[in-house]
N, C-alpha and C positions, 0 to 999 in steps of 0.2 A: 436108360432115359426114356421117357414118353415121349411119342411123336405128337406133332400137335393134334392129329384126329384122336390119338388115345386120351390127350390132355382134356379135349373139348367134352368128353363124357361127364367130366367132373364140374362141368359149369354149372352154379350154383347161385341162387339168391340167398343174402343174408340180411334178416329182418330183426332189427332189436326194438323192443316195445320199451320208449321209455316218456311216456305221455303221463303217467299215475302220478298222485298227490302224495303217495308216501304217507299217509294219514297216522300211520303208527309210528312214525318219525315224531308226532305231536307239533310243539312249536318250530322245531328246524325246519319241518316243510313247508314252512310260510315264507322261508326267504332262500331256501336251497332245494334245487331240485334232488330227490333221493339219489338219482345215479352219479350225482357230481359230488358226491361226500368224499372227502379226500383221504386216501389210503395212502401212507407215508407222505410222498411227495405228490401224488397223482390222483385225479378223480378215479372212480371206481369204474367208470363206464369207458375210459382209455385204456384199463387193463384188460377188460372184456374184449374192446375192439382189437388191442395188440394180440390177444390170445386167437382171436379168429383169424386175423391176417398172417399169424405165423403157423396156423395150421397146414400139415403138407397138402392139403387140397385145395389151397386158396389159389386162386389165379386171377391177379389184378386186371390182368388183360379182358377177360370175360365175365367174372364174378360180378354180382350188383349188390351194393350196400344201401341199405334202407333202414333210417331211424324214424320211428313212429312218434311223434313228440306231442305234448300238449301242454300242460302245467309246467310255468317257468321255461317254457322252451327256448327263449331267449339264450339262457345259458349254456345249454347245451350247443345251439347254433353258432353263437359266439366263439366257444372254445373250439370247436372242430372245423367249423367253416364248411365250406363246399368240397374241399379236398383234404384227405388226412393221410400221411404218410404216403403221398404220391397216388391215392386211390379215392376216386370220386365218391361224395356221401351225398346220398338224395333222401329229402327230408319229407315226411308227409305228417300233416298236422292232423289231430284228433281233438276238435274242438270240443266234443262232449263225451265225458267220462262213461263211455257206456259198456265197458268191459273187454277183456281180450279178445273175445271172437270178433267185435267190431274193430279191435285196432287192428288185428291181422287182416282183417277184408280190406280196410283202408289200404293198408301197407300194399297188398297183393296187388294193387292197381297200379303201382310203381315197380313191379317186379316184371323180370322175364316170365311171362306166364306159361310157357312149354317146359320150364326146370321147376325142380325141387327147391325147397326152401328151407334153411336153418332159420328157426326162430328163437332168440334168445331174450327172455324177460331182462331188463335193464339192470336189477339188484340181484343177478346171478352170474357166478365166474366160473369157467372151466378152463384146463389145460389144453392147449393145442392139441393135443392128442387124442382128448375125448371128441373134439368135433370131427376129426379123422374116423375116428371109430364109429359115430352116429351117420356120417355120410357113408361109410363103407357098409354100414348094415344093409343087408340084400333087401329088406323089406322096404317098400316106398315111405311108409310112415312110421314114425318111430318116436318113443318118449324116452326122457331120460328120468332113471329112478334110483332112489337111494333107500337103502333098508334102515328105517327109523321107527323104533317102536316106543311109543311113550304113552302118557296118560292122557293128553290134549287132543282134541277132536281136529283132525284135516280133513277137509273135503277134498283136497288133492290125493288122497290115499286112494292107491290103485291095488287091483288084483291081478296077480301074474300066472302064467302056465306054461311051462316049455318054451320059455323066451318071448311069448307074447302077451300083451295086456288083454286081459278079459274084462276087466272094468276100470275105466280110465277116471270116472269122478265117485266119490262117497263111496270107494271100495271099503273092504274089511282087512285087506292083509297087512304085511309088515313093512311094504314100500310105501314111500310116498313120491308123487312126481316132483322133479325138481328144477322145473323152469326154462328146459333147453328141449326143443322138438325140432323134428326133420318132417315137415307135410309135403306132399304131392298136391298137384293142382287140384286133384280130385278130392283131397281131403278138405281142402280149403272151402271147397263148395259147400260142404257142411257148416262152415262157421256161420253162425246166425240162425242156427236151425233149433237151439234149445235155449231157453231163458229161466233162469233163476231168479235172483235178485238182480242180476245183470246177465249180460250175454258174454257168456265165459267159454273159452276155447274147450276146456277138457270136457265140458257137457257136450259140445259138440263132437268132439273125438267119440264121446259115449255112443252118441247116437249111430256114428259111421260103424262102430264095432257092432251095434245091435244089428245094424243092416248087412252084416257079414263082411266087413272091411279088416284085414288083418293090420294090427298096430304093433311091432317091434318093442321091446323094453331094453333099453341098454344102460347097463347099470354102472353107478358112480361109486366110488369107495368114500369119497367125502363131498357134502353138499356145503358149498360155500356161498353165502348170500348176505345181503343187508337187510337188518330188521325182519321180525316176524312175532307172531304170538307167542312163541315161548322159544328159549328162556326169557327173552327179553331183548330191546333196541339194542341196550347199552352192552350187555352181556355179547350179542352177535357181532356188534360193531369191533368190541375188543378181540373176539376170535378171529375175525377176518384180519385186522391188523397184525395179530399174532401169527397167524398163517403166512401173510406175505413176507414177514421179517423172517420168516425161517427158510424160504426159498430162494432158489437160485437166482440170481438176479434177472437171468434172461426172460423170466416171466414178468418182470415188471420195471 
């Protein structure tokens, strides 16, 4: 069993980015926050929060949960409240949709700024063991990746060599970044440093890599997410529902 001092080294911020409009979900996004889409009998975001809190490194006494909300935020706030499963939830509002880097910068103001931060896009799910692997990665900054070769254009395509990301944005390799990151306070300082059509976190990670900062790649065997360019929103929703129907009840 870990001593209190040993456990303290795992103190972590957990930030979920749940402010987006989910425009690819078309008319559905006008009345339902994307991350609140029901999977079986629970909102997708609840599955993600449960997985985070079920990971062996989660410490409710020391870790901090931050939800960055915006579009239809009242749905998220009303469902989860200020405390969920006995753990405080801290809300940060992104009033203007300026991109993921902007959301991370806002959320970090509510974090313990001496600790690393696990950041999860609210339309992505991972099993508790993956969060443990990401936290245990010896490199302070890490991206989740998934081998995904297709004919569609993915700006989040990354290049990887010897376990490190060599290009985090608009790469050419067989991997895509899949929406879960571990960022050190130093990496978060790069947020807002690059702008394309909006302030994107991965573009800022690329700036950090170009400045010589190492970024680990932690591979996922399966990419579980709501909505995307391909194959289509309906197909992705059906795949997510099918996935959870197949899983042990402990995950949902």
